[in-house]
C-alpha positions as CSV (number, residue, x, y, z in Angstrom):
1,M,-50.6,26.8,-0.2
2,T,-48.1,26.6,2.7
3,V,-49.2,25.4,6.2
4,S,-47.5,26.5,9.5
5,N,-45.9,23.6,11.4
6,Q,-46.7,24.9,14.9
7,A,-50.0,25.0,16.8
8,D,-51.0,28.4,18.2
9,L,-51.0,29.3,21.9
10,F,-54.4,27.7,22.5
11,G,-53.4,24.4,20.8
12,A,-55.4,25.1,17.6
13,P,-54.2,23.1,14.5
14,P,-52.0,24.9,12.0
15,Q,-53.7,27.3,9.6
16,P,-52.7,27.8,6.0
17,L,-50.5,30.9,5.6
18,R,-52.1,33.7,3.4
19,G,-49.1,34.4,1.2
20,R,-45.4,34.7,0.9
21,H,-45.2,38.2,2.5
22,Y,-48.1,37.9,4.9
23,V,-47.3,38.8,8.5
24,R,-49.9,38.2,11.2
25,P,-50.8,41.4,13.0
26,R,-49.4,41.1,16.6
27,G,-49.3,44.6,17.9
28,H,-51.8,44.1,20.7
29,A,-50.8,45.2,24.2
30,G,-52.6,42.2,25.7
31,T,-54.1,38.9,24.7
32,P,-57.1,39.4,22.3
33,G,-60.2,37.9,23.8
34,R,-59.5,38.5,27.4
35,G,-61.5,41.8,27.6
36,P,-65.2,42.4,27.9
37,A,-67.4,40.1,25.9
38,G,-68.7,41.6,22.6
39,E,-66.1,44.4,22.5
40,T,-63.4,44.7,19.8
41,C,-60.3,46.8,19.2
42,R,-62.4,49.1,17.1
43,T,-64.4,50.2,20.2
44,C,-61.3,50.8,22.4
45,R,-60.2,54.3,23.1
46,R,-56.6,53.3,22.8
47,L,-56.8,52.4,19.1
48,A,-54.5,54.7,17.2
49,R,-54.7,55.5,13.5
50,V,-51.3,56.2,12.0
51,E,-51.6,58.0,8.7
52,C,-48.8,57.6,6.1
53,A,-49.5,56.6,2.5
54,K,-52.3,54.5,4.0
55,T,-53.9,54.5,7.5
56,Y,-52.5,51.8,9.8
57,L,-54.2,50.7,13.0
58,K,-52.0,50.4,16.1
59,C,-52.5,49.9,19.8
60,G,-51.6,53.0,21.8
61,L,-50.4,51.0,24.7
62,A,-47.8,49.2,22.6
63,R,-46.3,52.4,21.1
64,E,-42.7,51.4,22.1
65,R,-43.0,48.3,19.9
66,W,-44.4,50.1,16.8
67,T,-42.4,49.4,13.6
68,G,-42.9,50.5,10.1
69,G,-44.3,47.1,9.2
70,R,-47.4,45.0,9.5
71,A,-46.1,43.1,12.6
72,S,-47.1,46.0,14.9
73,D,-50.5,46.5,13.4
74,V,-53.8,45.4,15.1
75,L,-57.0,44.3,13.4
76,A,-60.0,46.4,14.3
77,S,-62.2,43.3,14.4
78,S,-60.0,41.5,17.0
79,P,-61.7,40.7,20.3
80,A,-60.9,43.2,23.1
81,C,-57.8,42.5,25.3
82,Q,-57.7,42.9,29.0
83,F,-56.5,46.6,28.6
84,W,-59.7,47.6,26.7
85,E,-61.1,51.0,27.7
86,A,-64.4,52.5,26.7
87,P,-64.2,55.7,24.5
88,S,-64.5,58.9,26.5
């Protein structure tokens, strides 16, 4: 198993990478964890579902950065960012 050589933004130790082709989802408009406590991307009204062969979760605020790959995806279980909005 391969280990990343760099610490993350918060100084956490390197984590093992999941596989050769794994790309961490980083399509969030803001920094995950800066939003309301107890909320996730799943509960945000800006979460977009893009349907192709599968359904991909994207942040509606980061639309200009969407790509056809995993790098612009978000995880529904990620903590809410500072741009989180309640569903209408």
